[in-house]
C-alpha positions in Angstrom: -39.8 43.9 -49.3 -39.6 44.2 -45.5 -41.7 41.5 -43.8 -43.4 41.6 -40.4 -43.0 39.3 -37.5 -44.3 35.8 -38.0 -45.3 33.1 -35.4 -44.2 29.6 -36.3 -45.9 26.7 -34.5 -44.4 23.2 -34.3 -45.6 20.2 -32.3 -43.1 17.4 -31.7 -43.5 13.9 -30.2 -40.7 13.2 -27.8 -39.7 9.7 -26.7 -39.7 9.1 -22.9 -41.2 12.5 -22.2 -43.1 12.0 -18.9 -46.8 12.5 -18.8 -46.5 15.6 -16.6 -44.7 17.3 -19.4 -47.1 16.4 -22.2 -48.2 19.6 -23.9 -45.4 21.7 -22.5 -45.0 25.0 -24.5 -41.6 26.5 -25.3 -41.0 29.8 -27.0 -37.8 30.1 -29.0 -36.2 33.5 -29.9 -32.9 34.1 -31.5 -30.4 36.5 -33.2 -31.7 39.9 -31.8 -28.6 41.9 -32.9 -29.8 44.7 -30.7 -27.4 47.5 -31.7 -29.7 50.4 -32.5 -29.6 49.5 -36.2 -30.6 45.9 -36.9 -33.6 45.5 -34.6 -36.3 48.1 -34.2 -37.7 48.8 -30.8 -41.2 48.2 -32.2 -40.3 44.7 -33.5 -38.6 43.8 -30.2 -41.6 44.9 -28.2 -43.9 43.0 -30.5 -41.8 39.8 -30.1 -41.9 40.1 -26.4 -45.7 40.8 -26.3 -46.3 37.8 -28.6 -44.2 35.6 -26.4 -46.2 36.5 -23.4 -49.5 36.0 -25.2 -48.5 32.4 -25.9 -48.2 31.8 -22.1 -45.1 29.6 -22.5 -43.8 27.2 -19.8 -40.3 28.0 -20.8 -38.5 30.6 -23.0 -35.2 29.8 -24.7 -32.8 32.2 -26.4 -30.1 31.1 -28.8 -27.6 34.0 -29.0 -26.3 37.0 -30.9 -27.9 39.5 -28.6 -25.6 42.2 -30.0 -23.7 42.7 -33.2 -20.3 44.0 -32.2 -19.7 46.1 -29.1 -21.3 44.4 -26.1 -22.7 47.5 -24.3 -26.1 47.6 -26.2 -27.0 44.5 -24.2 -28.2 46.8 -21.5 -31.1 47.9 -23.7 -32.0 44.3 -24.6 -31.7 43.0 -21.1 -34.1 45.7 -19.8 -36.6 44.7 -22.5 -36.2 41.0 -21.7 -37.2 41.6 -18.1 -40.7 41.8 -19.5 -40.7 38.2 -20.7 -43.0 35.9 -18.7 -43.0 32.1 -18.5 -43.8 29.5 -15.9 -40.2 28.2 -15.6 -38.2 31.2 -16.6 -35.9 32.1 -19.5 -32.7 30.1 -20.5 -30.1 31.2 -23.0 -26.8 30.5 -24.7 -24.4 32.9 -26.3 -23.6 33.3 -30.0 -20.5 34.2 -31.9 -21.3 37.9 -31.9 -21.5 37.8 -28.1 -17.9 36.8 -28.0 -16.2 39.2 -30.3 -14.2 41.2 -27.7 -12.5 40.0 -24.5 -15.1 41.7 -22.4 -18.1 40.6 -24.4 -18.9 37.3 -22.7 -18.8 38.6 -19.2 -20.7 41.8 -20.1 -23.5 40.1 -22.0 -23.9 37.1 -19.7 -23.9 39.4 -16.7 -26.6 41.7 -18.1 -28.8 38.7 -19.0 -28.4 37.2 -15.6 -29.3 40.5 -14.1 -32.5 40.5 -16.1 -33.4 37.0 -14.8 -32.2 35.1 -17.8 -30.2 31.9 -16.9 -27.2 31.7 -19.3 -25.8 28.2 -19.9 -22.3 27.6 -21.1 -21.6 23.9 -21.5 -24.2 23.3 -18.7 -27.3 21.3 -18.1 -30.4 22.6 -16.3 -33.8 21.0 -15.4 -36.2 24.0 -15.2 -39.2 21.8 -15.9 -38.2 19.0 -13.6 -36.1 15.9 -14.0 -38.0 14.7 -17.1 -36.4 17.1 -19.6 -32.8 18.2 -19.6 -32.0 21.6 -21.1 -28.4 21.5 -22.4 -26.8 24.8 -23.2 -23.6 24.7 -25.2 -20.7 27.1 -25.8 -20.8 28.6 -29.3 -19.6 26.2 -32.0 -16.9 28.7 -33.2 -15.6 29.1 -29.6 -12.6 27.0 -28.6 -14.7 26.0 -25.5 -17.3 24.2 -27.6 -17.0 20.8 -25.9 -20.2 18.7 -26.1 -18.8 15.5 -24.8 -18.3 16.7 -21.3 -21.9 18.0 -20.9 -23.9 15.5 -23.0 -22.5 12.6 -21.1 -23.9 13.9 -17.8 -27.5 13.4 -18.9 -29.0 9.9 -18.3 -29.7 8.2 -21.6 -33.5 7.8 -20.9 -33.9 11.5 -20.2 -35.1 13.6 -23.2 -32.9 16.5 -23.9 -33.4 19.9 -25.5 -30.1 21.4 -26.7 -29.6 25.1 -27.1 -26.8 25.8 -29.6 -26.4 29.0 -31.5 -24.9 27.6 -34.7 -26.8 24.9 -36.5 -23.6 23.3 -37.8 -23.0 22.0 -34.3 -25.7 19.4 -35.0 -23.2 17.4 -37.0 -20.9 17.3 -34.0 -23.8 16.1 -31.8 -24.8 13.0 -33.7 -23.0 10.6 -31.3 -25.5 11.6 -28.6 -29.2 11.6 -28.2 -30.7 15.0 -29.0 -34.5 15.0 -29.1 -34.5 18.6 -30.3 -31.7 21.1 -30.9 -32.8 24.7 -31.4 -30.5 27.1 -33.2 -30.4 30.4 -35.1 -27.3 32.1 -36.6 -28.2 32.0 -40.3 -31.2 34.4 -40.2 -32.8 32.0 -42.6 -30.6 33.5 -45.3 -32.7 36.7 -45.2 -33.2 36.8 -49.0 -35.2 33.7 -50.1 -36.5 32.6 -53.5 -39.8 30.7 -52.7 -39.4 27.1 -53.7 -35.6 27.3 -54.2 -34.3 28.6 -50.9 -31.9 31.3 -49.7 -30.1 33.2 -52.4 -26.8 32.9 -50.6 -27.0 29.1 -50.7 -27.9 29.1 -54.4 -25.0 31.4 -55.2 -22.6 29.5 -52.9 -23.1 26.3 -55.0 -22.4 28.2 -58.2 -19.8 30.6 -57.0 -17.0 28.8 -58.7 -18.5 29.9 -62.1 -17.9 33.6 -61.3 -14.7 35.7 -61.6 -13.3 36.6 -58.2 -13.9 40.3 -58.8 -17.6 39.7 -59.4 -17.8 37.6 -56.2 -16.2 40.4 -54.1 -18.5 43.0 -55.6 -21.8 41.4 -54.5 -22.4 41.3 -50.7 -24.2 37.9 -50.8 -21.1 36.4 -52.4 -18.7 37.5 -49.7 -16.8 34.6 -48.0 -18.1 35.5 -44.5 -21.7 35.0 -45.7 -20.8 31.6 -47.1 -19.1 30.6 -43.9 -22.1 31.4 -41.7 -23.3 27.8 -42.0 -21.8 24.8 -43.8 -25.0 23.8 -45.5 -27.4 26.5 -46.5 -30.0 23.8 -47.3 -30.5 23.8 -43.5 -31.3 27.4 -43.5 -34.5 27.5 -41.5 -37.2 25.1 -40.1 -37.1 21.5 -38.9 -34.3 19.1 -40.0 -33.2 15.6 -39.3 -29.4 15.2 -38.6 -28.5 11.6 -38.1 -31.0 10.3 -35.5 -31.5 13.8 -34.0 -33.8 16.8 -34.8 -32.7 20.4 -35.4 -34.9 23.5 -35.6 -33.4 26.6 -37.0 -35.1 29.9 -36.2 -34.9 32.8 -38.7 -34.1 35.3 -35.9 -35.3 38.8 -35.2 -32.4 41.0 -36.3 -31.7 41.9 -39.9 -28.6 42.7 -41.9 -28.5 44.6 -45.2 -30.0 44.0 -47.7 -33.0 43.2 -45.5 -35.5 40.3 -45.5 -37.3 39.0 -48.6 -39.7 36.1 -48.1 -37.9 35.4 -44.8 -39.7 37.2 -42.0 -38.4 37.5 -38.5 -39.7 34.8 -36.2 -41.1 33.8 -32.9 -41.3 30.0 -32.5 -43.8 28.1 -30.4 -42.7 24.5 -29.8 -45.2 22.1 -28.2 -43.9 18.8 -26.9 -46.0 15.7 -26.7 -45.2 12.2 -25.3 -44.4 9.4 -27.8 
């Protein structure tokens, strides 16, 4: 049952957010997998058009722009030149953007050339000093090192953290994170309403099955299990320690497709608390 693009809206109260940023609008996109197979040109065009219709102050992207070879980033980068926002577009890389030695430079360079600011363990203030945008290296990268970057942000300054893998939220609990935005899991892609992603349900019961059965069913493969540690955090808003985490279902789609888990554009509205 293929599902069409869905807009998710979320309003969050942020402590210490200065009055001039009250009502700021952020659009979050993730997991494009632009490789000619997993993301249709029509869906990509619709996601960009919807982003622009929302008139965001800032657009944030959380990785996996390609699936394997980095060269298809050229197509996506051209499309992303059409994204419009008051303060620009900021991005981090995902695990699929780091698969080959040339991947990081190729993908980051193409995005930068399209006007997208790529952050790698860096802090930016595109909306002014009242909100820090922290972009982390991918959680599976040996360069994932939040201590060096989180400690540079003054404690009273709210911070939005861009991190591809939601599992990084556990590593970030020692620091203040007003909102972390992530992707990576595609929401599980196949979801049973009221119960959650099938892969999470099966993961909890996998020990009951013979090894041969587990290897015969794609959703039981070990690499699916290891995408995230806890599939109960598959999509939507979560609390992790004192911090908040939002997981986007992404745009790209792997086999066997999406069931009750549509691709997503997220509008995040921030209010003062």
